[in-house]
C-alpha positions in Angstrom: -9.6 -18.0 -0.5 -9.1 -16.3 -3.8 -7.6 -18.0 -6.8 -4.1 -16.8 -7.7 -3.9 -13.4 -9.2 -1.6 -13.2 -12.2 1.7 -11.6 -11.1 1.2 -12.2 -7.4 1.9 -15.1 -5.0 -0.8 -17.4 -3.9 0.8 -18.7 -0.7 1.8 -15.5 1.0 0.0 -12.5 2.5 0.1 -10.0 -0.4 1.9 -6.9 0.7 1.2 -3.5 -0.9 4.1 -1.1 -0.1 2.7 2.3 0.9 5.9 4.3 1.2 6.1 6.0 -2.2 3.4 8.6 -1.6 4.1 12.3 -1.9 2.3 12.8 1.5 5.1 11.0 3.3 7.0 13.2 5.7 9.9 12.9 8.3 10.4 15.2 11.3 13.2 17.7 10.7 14.4 16.8 14.2 14.8 13.1 13.3 18.2 11.5 13.7 18.0 10.6 10.0 18.3 14.4 9.2 22.0 15.2 9.0 24.4 17.8 7.6 27.0 16.7 5.1 29.4 19.0 3.3 27.2 22.0 3.9 24.0 20.2 2.8 21.1 19.2 5.1 19.0 16.2 4.2 17.9 12.7 4.9 20.7 10.2 5.3 20.2 6.7 4.1 22.2 3.6 3.2 21.4 2.3 -0.3 21.0 -1.4 -1.0 24.7 -1.6 -1.9 25.7 -0.4 1.5 26.7 3.1 0.5 25.8 6.1 2.6 23.8 8.7 0.7 22.0 12.0 1.4 18.7 13.2 0.0 19.4 16.9 -0.2 16.6 18.9 1.5 18.5 22.1 2.2 16.1 24.2 0.1 12.9 23.1 2.0 14.1 23.0 5.6 13.6 26.3 7.5 16.7 28.1 8.8 14.9 29.3 11.9 15.4 26.7 14.7 11.9 27.4 16.1 10.3 26.6 12.7 12.6 23.7 12.1 11.7 22.1 15.4 8.1 21.5 14.2 8.8 21.2 10.4 8.0 17.9 8.6 10.2 17.2 5.5 8.1 15.9 2.5 10.9 13.6 1.5 9.1 11.7 -1.3 7.9 14.9 -2.9 11.4 16.3 -2.5 13.0 13.3 -4.3 10.5 13.7 -7.1 10.9 17.5 -7.5 14.7 17.2 -7.6 14.4 13.9 -9.6 16.9 12.3 -7.3 16.9 8.8 -8.9 19.1 7.4 -6.3 16.6 8.0 -3.5 13.6 7.1 -5.7 15.4 3.8 -6.5 16.2 3.2 -2.8 12.6 3.9 -1.7 11.1 1.4 -4.2 13.7 -1.3 -4.0 13.9 -1.2 -0.2 10.2 -2.1 0.0 10.7 -4.9 -2.5 13.6 -6.3 -0.5 11.5 -6.1 2.7 8.7 -8.2 1.0 6.4 -5.9 -0.9 4.6 -7.4 -3.9 2.9 -4.2 -5.1 4.4 -0.7 -5.0 1.8 2.0 -4.5 2.5 5.3 -6.2 0.7 8.6 -5.3 1.6 12.1 -6.4 -1.6 13.9 -5.4 0.3 16.4 -3.1 2.8 17.3 -5.8 0.4 20.0 -7.2 -3.1 21.5 -6.8 -3.2 21.8 -10.6 -4.6 18.6 -12.3 -2.5 19.0 -15.5 0.7 19.1 -13.3 -0.4 16.0 -11.4 -0.9 14.2 -14.7 2.7 14.9 -15.7 4.0 13.9 -12.3 2.2 10.5 -12.3 3.4 9.9 -15.8 7.0 10.6 -14.8 6.7 8.4 -11.7 5.1 5.4 -13.4 7.7 5.5 -16.1 10.5 5.9 -13.6 9.2 3.2 -11.3 8.9 0.7 -14.1 12.5 1.4 -15.1 13.5 0.4 -11.5 11.2 -2.5 -10.8 9.3 -5.3 -12.5 6.8 -5.5 -9.6 3.2 -4.4 -10.0 2.7 -0.7 -9.4 -0.5 0.6 -8.1 -1.6 4.0 -9.5 -3.1 5.8 -6.5 -5.1 9.0 -6.7 -8.3 10.6 -5.5 -8.7 11.9 -9.1 -9.7 9.4 -11.8 -8.1 11.4 -14.5 -4.8 11.2 -12.7 -5.1 7.5 -12.6 -5.9 7.5 -16.3 -2.8 9.5 -17.0 -0.8 7.0 -15.1 -2.3 4.1 -17.0 -1.4 5.8 -20.3 2.2 5.9 -19.2 2.3 2.3 -17.9 4.0 -0.3 -19.9 2.0 -3.5 -19.6 4.7 -5.6 -21.2 6.7 -5.2 -18.0 4.0 -5.9 -15.4 0.3 -5.5 -14.8 -1.0 -2.2 -13.4 -3.2 -1.9 -10.3 -5.7 0.9 -9.8 -6.2 2.4 -6.3 -9.1 2.9 -6.1 -12.7 2.6 -7.1 -15.6 3.5 -4.8 -19.2 4.8 -4.9 -18.2 8.5 -5.1 -19.3 10.3 -8.2 -16.9 9.9 -11.1 -15.1 6.8 -9.7 -17.2 4.2 -11.4 -15.3 4.8 -14.7 -12.3 3.0 -13.2 -14.1 -0.3 -13.5 -14.0 0.1 -17.3 -10.4 1.2 -17.2 -9.5 -1.9 -15.2 -11.1 -4.2 -17.7 -9.6 -2.4 -20.7 -6.1 -2.4 -19.2 -6.2 -5.8 -17.6 -5.5 -4.1 -14.3 -6.0 -5.2 -10.7 -8.7 -3.1 -9.2 -8.8 -1.9 -5.6 -12.3 -1.0 -4.3 -12.8 0.9 -1.1 -15.8 1.2 1.2 -16.4 5.0 0.8 -19.9 5.8 -0.1 -21.3 8.5 -2.4 -22.2 10.6 0.7 -18.9 10.1 2.5 -17.0 7.7 4.8 -18.8 4.6 6.2 -19.9 4.9 9.8 -19.8 1.3 10.8 -19.2 -2.3 9.6 -22.6 -2.7 8.1 -22.2 0.4 5.9 -18.8 -0.8 4.8 -20.2 -4.1 3.7 -23.2 -2.4 2.0 -21.0 -0.1 0.0 -18.5 -2.8 -1.1 -21.5 -5.0 -2.1 -22.5 -2.3 -4.5 -18.9 -2.1 -5.8 -18.9 -5.9 -6.3 -22.1 -5.7 -8.3 -20.5 -3.0 -10.6 -17.4 -5.1 -11.0 -19.5 -8.1 -11.8 -21.2 -6.1 -14.5 -17.9 -4.7 -15.7 -16.3 -8.1 -16.1 -13.5 -7.7 -13.6 -12.4 -11.2 -12.6 -12.9 -12.0 -8.9 -9.2 -12.7 -8.4 -8.3 -9.2 -9.6 -10.5 -7.5 -7.1 -9.1 -6.1 -3.8 -11.7 -5.0 -1.3 -10.6 -2.3 1.1 -12.9 -2.0 4.1 -11.1 1.2 5.2 -9.1 1.5 8.4 -9.4 4.6 10.5 -7.2 5.6 13.5 -8.3 4.1 16.8 -6.9 7.3 18.4 -9.7 9.2 16.8 -12.4 6.6 17.6 -12.0 3.5 19.8 -14.7 1.7 17.9 -12.9 2.1 14.5 -10.8 -1.1 14.8 -13.8 -3.2 15.6 -15.8 -1.8 12.7 -13.1 -2.7 10.3 -12.6 -6.2 11.6 -16.3 -7.0 11.7 -16.6 -5.8 8.1 -13.7 -8.0 7.0 -15.3 -11.1 8.6 -18.6 -10.4 6.9 -16.9 -9.7 3.5 -14.8 -12.9 3.7 -17.9 -15.0 4.4 -19.8 -13.3 1.6 -17.0 -13.1 -1.0 -14.6 -16.0 -0.6 -13.0 -15.5 -4.0 -11.8 -11.9 -3.7 -8.8 -10.3 -2.0 -9.5 -8.3 1.2 -7.1 -5.7 2.6 -6.8 -2.3 4.2 -4.4 0.5 4.9 -3.6 -1.2 8.1 -1.0 1.3 9.4 -3.7 4.0 9.5 -4.9 2.3 12.7 -2.0 3.5 14.8 -1.8 7.1 13.6 -1.1 9.5 16.4 -0.1 6.8 18.9 3.3 5.7 20.2 5.0 2.4 19.2 3.2 2.2 15.9 5.1 -0.9 15.0 3.5 -2.9 17.8 0.0 -1.6 17.1 0.4 -2.3 13.3 1.8 -5.8 13.9 -1.1 -6.7 16.2 -3.8 -5.2 14.0 -2.6 -6.9 10.8 -2.6 -10.2 12.8 -6.1 -9.6 13.9 -7.1 -8.7 10.3 -5.6 -11.9 8.9 -7.6 -13.9 11.5 -10.7 -12.0 10.4 -10.1 -12.9 6.7 -7.6 -10.5 5.1 -5.2 -12.0 2.7 -3.4 -8.8 1.8 -2.2 -5.7 3.7 -1.1 -2.2 2.8 1.7 -1.0 5.1 5.3 0.0 5.5 7.2 -3.3 5.0 10.3 -1.8 6.5 8.5 -1.1 9.8 6.5 -4.3 9.9 8.3 -7.1 8.1 5.9 -9.3 6.0 7.7 -12.5 7.0 6.2 -12.2 10.4 2.7 -12.2 8.9 3.4 -15.1 6.7 4.6 -17.2 9.6 1.5 -16.4 11.6 -0.8 -17.2 8.6 0.8 -20.6 7.8 0.8 -21.6 11.5 -2.8 -20.4 12.0 -4.1 -22.3 9.0 -2.4 -25.5 10.1 -3.7 -25.2 13.7 -7.3 -24.5 12.6 -7.4 -27.2 9.9 -7.6 -24.9 6.9 -4.3 -26.3 5.8 -5.1 -30.0 6.0 -2.4 -32.2 7.5 -0.2 -29.0 7.7 1.0 -29.6 4.1 1.6 -25.9 3.3 3.0 -25.2 6.8 5.6 -28.0 6.4 6.6 -26.6 2.9 6.9 -23.1 4.5 9.0 -24.5 7.3 11.3 -26.4 4.9 11.8 -23.1 2.9 12.8 -21.3 6.1 15.4 -24.0 6.9 16.9 -23.8 3.4 17.2 -20.0 3.6 18.9 -20.2 7.0 21.5 -22.6 5.7 22.5 -20.2 2.9 
């Protein structure tokens, strides 16, 4: 398994919290959508136990028929209104649930690149005023990532870059990672599009590994993403991902391997169960990190499985780490 990455634990499944992404939406018919003092918005309880409301009155349709199918872009709304209470809640709730890295994405805030640059700068600065955790600057546009890195204060924490791949223009992120002492995510997308099977995922990430070797990115700072696709769209997609993870773990024992694991359940009911099962299968296959909603799928469950599985299969010789983990659980229960 990988050496410890500076700023991250080495005895836990590393959790990348995916919730602060401007694409995130909530159904307008959700019980979380309430009316308070003439305002309509998303009700939530902050970490101090106080009931609050993210005001979404200006974006929710008045027409009941439109409202029935409307999806509220709550993260984008919090950003546009600069609702610091909701932004703080959305970040710290993930931390409290067990996230080690907070992913930040503003790509849907604007179709204009210059506006996206300003949004990512604002969000990185705001997030770093809220948390000391590592923040991952996530964008499909390398220049947006660069703008986020410019705003990032490395005296508070290291940055992470999400993500480098074989698409034209993305290779410059390797140099950015080296220059900024950043953790670098690399995904299995090819120059011609998405991978079609496990073999193509491994081939694409092998090329990425060669580029990171040449760019001087330390192995422990590399996170390989074999790309998770929804099984509702293709029943073979889950197997493709898991097969790729097994092959990558055998080939590259010193790097981190993860995926956007919650993608697997998109469009299906009881997503929590599907995500929980899939992450467990991914850990068995060789993943030591996961990108997911830590409020939906508590990371503690994955840690318990990982420690137990390593003890049972002899990876953890004489169950030393499992026993330490168990003692820690007992101490927390007594508090």
